[in-house]
C-alpha positions as CSV (number, residue, x, y, z in Angstrom):
1,M,4.3,-5.0,11.7
2,L,4.3,-2.9,8.8
3,Q,6.8,0.1,8.5
4,R,6.5,3.7,7.5
5,K,9.2,4.1,4.9
6,L,7.4,5.8,1.9
7,G,7.8,9.5,1.7
8,L,5.6,11.9,-0.6
9,F,7.8,11.5,-3.6
10,Q,7.5,7.7,-3.5
11,S,3.9,7.6,-2.6
12,T,3.2,10.0,-5.7
13,V,5.5,7.9,-8.0
14,L,3.5,4.6,-6.8
15,N,0.1,6.4,-7.7
16,M,1.4,7.6,-11.0
17,I,2.8,4.3,-12.4
18,D,-0.6,2.8,-11.2
19,M,-2.6,5.4,-13.0
20,V,-0.8,5.3,-16.2
21,G,-0.1,1.7,-17.0
22,I,-1.3,0.4,-20.4
23,G,-4.5,2.1,-20.1
24,P,-4.3,5.4,-21.9
25,F,-2.3,3.7,-24.8
26,V,-5.0,1.1,-25.2
27,T,-8.1,3.3,-24.6
28,M,-7.2,6.3,-26.4
29,P,-8.1,4.9,-29.8
30,I,-11.2,3.3,-28.5
31,V,-12.6,6.6,-27.0
32,I,-12.0,8.0,-30.3
33,G,-13.6,5.2,-31.9
34,Y,-16.7,5.8,-29.7
35,I,-17.0,9.8,-29.6
36,G,-14.9,11.0,-32.4
37,G,-13.7,14.4,-32.3
38,M,-14.8,15.0,-28.5
39,Y,-12.2,12.7,-27.4
40,L,-10.7,15.6,-25.3
41,Y,-13.9,16.2,-23.5
42,A,-13.7,12.7,-22.4
43,W,-10.2,12.8,-20.8
44,L,-11.2,16.0,-19.0
45,A,-14.4,14.4,-17.7
46,G,-12.1,11.5,-16.4
47,A,-9.8,14.1,-14.6
48,L,-12.8,16.0,-13.0
49,L,-14.4,12.9,-11.5
50,S,-11.0,11.6,-10.2
51,L,-10.3,15.2,-8.5
52,V,-13.7,15.0,-6.9
53,D,-13.3,11.5,-5.7
54,A,-9.9,12.2,-4.5
55,M,-11.4,14.7,-2.1
56,I,-13.3,11.8,-0.4
57,W,-10.3,9.4,-0.3
58,S,-8.2,12.4,1.1
59,E,-10.5,12.8,4.1
60,L,-10.8,9.2,4.8
61,G,-7.1,8.4,4.0
62,S,-5.6,11.1,6.2
63,A,-8.2,10.2,9.2
64,Y,-7.4,6.4,8.9
65,P,-3.8,5.8,7.4
66,L,-3.6,2.2,7.7
67,A,-2.7,-0.7,5.5
68,G,-6.0,-1.6,3.5
69,G,-7.3,1.7,2.6
70,S,-11.1,1.1,1.8
71,F,-11.5,-2.1,4.1
72,N,-10.6,0.5,7.2
73,F,-12.7,3.2,5.9
74,L,-15.8,1.2,5.4
75,N,-15.4,-0.5,8.7
76,E,-15.2,2.8,10.4
77,A,-17.9,4.5,8.6
78,Y,-20.6,1.9,8.9
79,G,-19.7,0.9,12.5
80,K,-16.9,-1.7,13.5
81,N,-19.6,-3.9,15.2
82,K,-22.4,-3.1,13.0
83,A,-22.8,-2.9,9.2
84,G,-19.3,-2.0,8.8
85,K,-18.5,-5.7,9.4
86,L,-20.4,-6.6,6.1
87,M,-19.3,-3.5,4.1
88,S,-15.6,-4.4,4.9
89,F,-15.9,-7.9,4.3
90,L,-17.8,-7.2,0.9
91,Y,-14.9,-5.0,-0.1
92,V,-12.1,-7.5,0.6
93,W,-14.5,-10.2,-1.1
94,Q,-14.6,-8.1,-4.3
95,T,-11.2,-7.1,-4.0
96,I,-10.1,-10.8,-4.5
97,I,-11.8,-10.7,-7.8
98,Q,-11.3,-7.0,-9.0
99,A,-7.7,-6.6,-7.9
100,P,-6.5,-9.6,-10.3
101,L,-8.7,-8.1,-12.9
102,V,-6.9,-4.9,-12.7
103,A,-3.5,-6.8,-13.0
104,A,-4.8,-9.0,-15.8
105,S,-5.6,-5.8,-17.6
106,A,-2.0,-4.5,-17.5
107,A,-0.7,-8.0,-18.4
108,I,-3.3,-8.4,-21.5
109,G,-2.4,-4.8,-22.5
110,F,1.3,-5.7,-22.3
111,S,0.7,-8.9,-24.8
112,T,-1.4,-6.7,-27.2
113,Y,1.4,-3.9,-27.7
114,F,4.0,-6.7,-27.8
115,L,2.4,-7.8,-31.0
116,F,3.8,-4.8,-32.8
117,L,7.4,-6.2,-32.2
118,V,6.3,-9.7,-33.0
119,P,3.1,-9.8,-35.0
120,D,3.1,-13.4,-36.0
121,L,2.3,-14.7,-32.3
122,N,-0.9,-16.8,-32.1
123,V,-3.6,-16.5,-29.3
124,F,-2.1,-19.0,-27.1
125,Q,1.3,-17.4,-27.4
126,Q,-0.1,-14.1,-26.4
127,K,-1.9,-15.6,-23.4
128,G,1.7,-17.2,-22.4
129,I,3.2,-13.8,-22.4
130,S,0.4,-12.3,-20.3
131,G,0.9,-14.8,-17.6
132,M,4.7,-14.6,-17.8
133,V,4.5,-10.9,-17.1
134,I,2.4,-11.6,-13.9
135,I,5.0,-14.1,-12.6
136,I,8.0,-11.5,-13.4
137,V,6.3,-8.6,-11.5
138,T,5.4,-11.1,-8.5
139,I,8.9,-11.7,-8.3
140,L,10.0,-8.2,-8.3
141,L,7.7,-7.6,-5.4
142,Y,9.0,-10.2,-3.2
143,R,11.1,-8.0,-1.2
144,K,11.2,-5.3,1.5
145,I,9.2,-2.2,1.2
146,E,12.0,0.3,1.1
147,N,13.5,-1.7,-1.8
148,I,10.1,-1.8,-3.6
149,G,10.0,2.1,-3.3
150,K,13.3,2.3,-5.1
151,I,12.0,0.0,-7.8
152,G,8.8,1.9,-8.1
153,V,10.9,5.2,-8.7
154,L,13.1,3.5,-11.5
155,L,9.7,2.2,-13.2
156,W,8.3,5.7,-12.8
157,V,11.3,7.1,-14.6
158,G,10.5,4.9,-17.7
159,V,6.6,5.9,-17.6
160,M,7.6,9.7,-17.6
161,A,10.3,9.2,-20.2
162,T,7.6,7.5,-22.5
163,L,4.9,10.2,-22.0
164,C,7.5,13.1,-22.5
165,W,8.9,11.5,-25.7
166,I,5.2,11.2,-27.2
167,I,4.7,15.1,-26.1
168,F,7.8,16.2,-27.4
169,G,7.2,14.6,-30.8
170,G,3.9,16.4,-31.1
171,L,5.6,19.7,-30.1
172,S,8.6,19.2,-32.5
173,H,5.9,18.3,-35.1
174,G,4.8,22.0,-35.0
175,N,0.9,21.2,-35.2
176,I,0.2,20.4,-31.6
177,L,-2.6,23.1,-31.1
178,K,-4.5,21.5,-34.2
179,P,-6.6,19.5,-31.8
180,L,-7.8,22.5,-29.8
181,E,-8.7,24.4,-32.9
182,E,-10.9,21.5,-34.2
183,L,-12.6,21.1,-30.6
184,P,-15.4,23.6,-31.0
185,S,-16.5,22.2,-34.3
186,S,-16.4,18.6,-32.9
187,F,-19.0,19.3,-30.2
188,S,-22.4,17.3,-30.3
189,M,-24.9,17.2,-27.6
190,Q,-25.9,13.9,-28.8
191,T,-22.3,12.5,-28.6
192,L,-21.9,14.1,-25.1
193,V,-25.0,12.4,-24.0
194,S,-23.7,8.9,-25.6
195,F,-20.4,9.3,-23.6
196,V,-22.1,10.0,-20.4
197,F,-24.2,6.9,-20.7
198,G,-21.7,4.9,-22.7
199,Q,-18.4,3.0,-23.0
200,A,-16.1,6.0,-23.8
201,C,-16.9,7.2,-20.2
202,V,-16.1,3.6,-18.7
203,K,-12.7,3.6,-20.8
204,T,-11.4,7.3,-19.7
205,V,-12.2,6.6,-16.1
206,Y,-10.4,3.3,-16.3
207,S,-7.3,5.2,-17.4
208,Y,-7.3,7.4,-14.3
209,L,-7.9,4.7,-11.6
210,G,-5.1,4.3,-9.2
211,Y,-4.9,7.8,-7.8
212,Y,-5.7,6.4,-4.4
213,N,-3.1,3.6,-4.4
214,V,-1.2,5.5,-1.7
215,C,-4.4,4.7,0.7
216,H,-3.8,1.0,0.4
217,L,-0.3,1.6,1.6
218,G,-1.5,3.9,4.4
219,G,0.3,2.0,7.1
220,E,3.7,2.5,5.2
221,I,3.6,6.3,4.5
222,K,5.4,8.9,6.3
223,N,3.6,11.8,7.9
224,P,0.2,10.3,6.2
225,S,-2.2,13.1,7.3
226,K,-0.4,15.5,4.8
227,N,1.3,13.1,2.4
228,I,-1.7,10.9,1.4
229,P,-3.9,13.9,0.4
230,R,-1.0,15.7,-1.6
231,S,0.1,12.5,-3.3
232,M,-3.3,12.1,-4.8
233,F,-3.8,15.7,-6.1
234,I,-0.5,15.8,-7.5
235,S,-1.1,12.5,-9.2
236,V,-4.5,13.3,-10.7
237,I,-3.4,17.0,-11.8
238,G,0.0,15.7,-13.2
239,I,-1.4,12.7,-15.0
240,A,-4.4,14.6,-16.4
241,F,-2.1,17.3,-17.8
242,L,0.0,14.5,-19.5
243,Y,-3.1,12.6,-20.8
244,I,-4.2,15.7,-22.5
245,L,-0.9,16.7,-24.1
246,M,-0.4,13.1,-25.2
247,N,-3.7,12.9,-27.0
248,M,-3.0,16.3,-28.7
249,S,0.5,15.3,-29.7
250,I,-0.8,12.1,-31.4
251,I,-3.8,13.7,-33.0
252,S,-1.5,16.5,-34.4
253,V,0.4,13.6,-36.5
254,I,-2.5,11.0,-36.9
255,D,-5.8,12.6,-37.6
256,W,-8.6,11.5,-35.3
257,K,-10.7,10.4,-38.3
258,E,-8.1,8.0,-39.4
259,I,-7.9,6.5,-35.9
260,K,-11.6,6.2,-35.9
261,S,-11.6,4.5,-39.0
262,W,-9.0,2.1,-37.7
263,Q,-11.4,1.2,-34.7
264,N,-14.5,0.8,-37.0
265,S,-12.5,-1.6,-39.1
266,G,-10.6,-3.6,-36.3
267,I,-7.1,-3.2,-37.9
268,N,-4.9,-1.2,-35.7
269,N,-4.3,-1.2,-31.9
270,F,-0.7,0.5,-31.9
271,V,-1.5,4.0,-32.2
272,V,1.4,5.3,-30.2
273,S,3.9,3.0,-32.0
274,I,2.5,4.3,-35.5
275,F,2.7,7.9,-34.2
276,I,6.4,7.3,-33.4
277,E,7.1,5.5,-36.7
278,R,5.5,8.4,-38.8
279,L,7.9,10.9,-37.0
280,Y,11.1,9.1,-36.6
281,G,10.9,5.6,-38.4
282,H,10.3,2.0,-37.6
283,A,13.3,1.4,-35.2
284,A,12.3,4.5,-33.0
285,A,8.8,2.9,-33.2
286,N,10.2,-0.4,-31.9
287,I,11.7,1.4,-29.0
288,A,8.7,3.4,-28.1
289,T,6.8,0.3,-28.1
290,V,9.5,-1.3,-25.5
291,M,9.0,1.7,-23.5
292,I,5.1,1.2,-23.5
293,L,5.7,-2.3,-22.2
294,W,7.8,-1.0,-19.5
295,V,4.9,1.3,-18.5
296,A,2.5,-1.7,-18.4
297,L,5.1,-3.7,-16.2
298,A,5.1,-0.7,-13.8
299,S,1.4,-0.4,-13.4
300,L,1.3,-4.1,-12.7
301,F,3.9,-3.6,-10.2
302,A,2.0,-0.9,-8.2
303,V,-1.4,-2.6,-8.6
304,L,-0.4,-5.9,-7.0
305,L,1.8,-4.0,-4.3
306,G,-1.3,-1.9,-3.2
307,Y,-4.1,-4.3,-3.2
308,S,-2.0,-7.3,-1.6
309,R,-2.2,-5.2,1.7
310,V,-6.1,-5.2,1.6
311,P,-6.7,-9.0,2.5
312,Y,-3.7,-8.5,4.9
313,A,-5.4,-5.7,6.7
314,A,-8.7,-7.6,6.9
315,A,-7.0,-10.8,8.2
316,I,-5.3,-9.0,11.1
317,N,-8.4,-7.3,11.8
318,G,-10.0,-10.7,12.2
319,S,-12.6,-10.0,9.3
320,F,-11.0,-12.3,6.7
321,F,-9.2,-15.6,6.5
322,K,-6.3,-15.6,9.1
323,I,-3.8,-17.0,6.6
324,F,-3.9,-13.6,4.4
325,G,-2.4,-11.8,7.6
326,K,0.9,-13.5,7.6
327,L,3.9,-11.5,6.9
328,H,7.2,-12.8,5.1
329,P,9.6,-13.9,8.0
330,T,12.6,-11.9,6.7
331,K,11.4,-9.5,4.3
332,N,8.4,-8.1,6.3
333,F,5.6,-8.1,3.6
334,P,2.0,-9.8,3.2
335,Y,3.5,-12.5,0.9
336,I,0.4,-15.0,1.1
337,S,-1.9,-12.1,0.2
338,L,0.4,-11.3,-2.6
339,L,0.8,-14.8,-4.0
340,V,-2.9,-15.4,-3.9
341,L,-3.8,-12.3,-5.9
342,A,-1.0,-13.0,-8.3
343,S,-2.3,-16.4,-8.9
344,I,-5.8,-15.3,-9.6
345,A,-4.5,-12.6,-11.9
346,F,-2.5,-15.0,-13.8
347,V,-5.7,-17.2,-14.5
348,F,-7.6,-14.2,-15.5
349,S,-4.9,-13.0,-18.0
350,L,-5.2,-16.3,-19.7
351,L,-9.0,-16.4,-19.9
352,F,-10.4,-12.6,-20.5
353,K,-10.3,-10.0,-23.4
354,M,-9.3,-6.4,-22.6
355,A,-12.7,-5.1,-23.1
356,E,-14.3,-7.3,-20.6
357,V,-11.8,-6.8,-18.1
358,I,-12.1,-3.0,-18.0
359,S,-15.7,-3.1,-17.6
360,G,-15.6,-5.9,-15.0
361,I,-13.3,-3.5,-13.1
362,L,-15.3,-0.5,-12.7
363,A,-18.4,-2.5,-11.9
364,M,-16.7,-4.4,-9.2
365,R,-15.7,-1.1,-7.4
366,I,-18.2,1.2,-7.8
367,L,-21.1,0.4,-5.3
368,V,-19.4,-1.0,-2.5
369,Q,-16.2,0.9,-2.6
370,F,-16.7,4.1,-4.3
371,I,-20.3,5.1,-3.6
372,G,-20.0,3.3,-0.3
373,Q,-17.1,5.5,0.8
374,A,-18.9,8.6,-0.4
375,V,-22.1,7.7,1.9
376,G,-19.5,6.8,4.6
377,V,-18.0,10.3,4.8
378,V,-21.2,11.7,5.8
379,L,-21.9,9.1,8.3
380,L,-18.7,9.7,9.8
381,R,-19.3,13.7,9.9
382,K,-22.5,13.0,11.5
383,R,-21.3,10.8,14.1
384,K,-17.7,12.1,14.9
385,G,-18.1,15.7,13.6
386,K,-15.2,17.4,11.5
387,K,-13.0,18.9,14.4
388,S,-10.6,15.9,14.5
389,L,-10.3,15.6,10.6
390,M,-6.8,16.2,9.3
391,Y,-8.1,17.0,5.7
392,K,-11.6,18.6,5.2
393,M,-12.9,18.5,1.6
394,P,-14.1,22.0,0.4
395,M,-17.7,22.8,-0.2
396,Y,-19.0,19.7,1.6
397,P,-21.5,17.9,0.9
398,I,-21.4,18.9,-3.0
399,P,-18.5,16.7,-3.8
400,V,-20.1,13.7,-2.2
401,V,-23.5,14.3,-4.2
402,L,-21.5,14.7,-7.6
403,V,-19.4,11.6,-6.9
404,I,-22.4,9.6,-6.2
405,I,-24.2,10.7,-9.4
406,M,-21.2,10.2,-11.5
407,W,-20.3,6.8,-10.3
408,L,-24.0,5.7,-10.7
409,L,-23.9,6.8,-14.5
410,I,-20.7,4.9,-15.0
411,F,-22.0,1.7,-13.3
412,L,-25.0,1.8,-15.6
413,A,-22.8,2.4,-18.5
414,T,-20.7,-1.0,-17.8
415,G,-23.4,-2.9,-19.4
416,L,-26.2,-5.3,-18.1
417,A,-23.9,-8.5,-18.6
418,V,-21.2,-7.0,-16.3
419,I,-23.9,-5.6,-13.9
420,K,-25.1,-9.3,-13.5
421,T,-21.8,-10.6,-12.9
422,F,-21.5,-8.0,-10.2
423,V,-24.6,-9.0,-8.6
424,I,-23.5,-12.6,-8.5
425,V,-20.0,-11.8,-6.9
426,I,-21.5,-9.5,-4.3
427,G,-24.6,-11.9,-3.5
428,S,-22.3,-14.7,-3.0
429,G,-20.2,-12.6,-0.5
430,V,-23.3,-11.5,1.3
431,I,-24.1,-15.4,1.7
432,V,-20.5,-16.2,2.9
433,Y,-20.4,-13.3,5.4
434,F,-23.8,-14.1,7.1
435,I,-22.6,-17.8,7.3
436,K,-19.4,-16.5,9.0
437,A,-21.2,-14.1,11.0
438,R,-23.7,-16.5,12.3
439,T,-20.6,-19.0,13.2
440,K,-18.9,-16.3,14.9
441,K,-21.7,-14.5,16.5
442,E,-20.8,-11.2,14.8
443,W,-23.3,-8.6,13.4
444,P,-26.2,-8.9,12.9
445,F,-26.1,-12.1,15.0
446,L,-24.0,-10.2,17.9
447,R,-25.4,-11.0,21.3
448,G,-25.1,-8.2,24.0
449,P,-24.9,-4.3,23.8
450,L,-24.0,-3.1,20.3
451,K,-20.8,-0.8,20.2
452,V,-20.2,1.3,17.1
């Protein structure tokens, strides 16, 4: 049985290192390439969506603080012996694909930034580095949860040190307010519309994902009814503040028009390293690059930690393959689940490119997980009321409506090819579920009276 060993600080730390990762360092120049001088609006929009969505996660996470997060939420919301069987199974099914995609994105980002240190690596060597990173992090996770919490804090220190150095560089440069002064003149309604329906929106939202990691670890959180919501809101607000300051710091040294020209010509992906190099020289830029690689490792660590609990939770519930429910005999963690997800992530890190992975990650999550949970909150309130809720979102149901609209727009922005892949994955999951349900006489083939 999992043990509640993680307090508010460690929970927030694991959220933050999951959120930051390689994302903002890789996506910042991509966002500027898409929407130019309106880049700060994009990061603010990502923060807004994350905050509103965190209200839904908080209400569910504090009410059902168990390992597996969304698996439990969907199961409860749609009925344990009704459609909840299908929704929770589909979530685990798509997690087997999207969780390794998230891990692969961190590994691919690691190898991308590693090129700044060793620029002569060929494609196969880069892929080898991506795969090796997955293996190293898996080894780090092969231990007890209290030790993992300590490693998480150590990794978080590296993440915060990296962001603080970047921000300090902009402050000491003396022109950090320049991006704010240019912001009004950069506004364009046409660009705003293209952001809402385009890839810039996808990339900024991707960089905030992970604020809910604590929900996957619900069975290992102390005082979960309070610590789960607190850790999410602290994480989103804190990381949003750091992202905005990081963007302002970098643009105060490297004009956004220069970064946009790099993106248009495809000649530079190392914006943060170049930023540090211009301020402190090449040796300092190498140190900064190593710190960014540390951040990528930290994110990968948090991702595999959190998502390894999802198939485990489904297996012990009897809703997924039993082998995923095995705990390590001495270290007491779901080692089969961890090894399977890490193995798939290893393969994905060798096969895919960063842009493909980012779009795939979002498309896989949106309909079943994010929108499914938003609708689920409404169903739970209708069926059980709100008196027993430990956390109640303010202004209900406005946050639910906003979240559904925003996630649908982002889903459409991922592109037709990615949406087709999502349909194939979910479609195959539906087929497997109905075969399993018919064999086990589960919903909708359940005999006798139905129980919610």
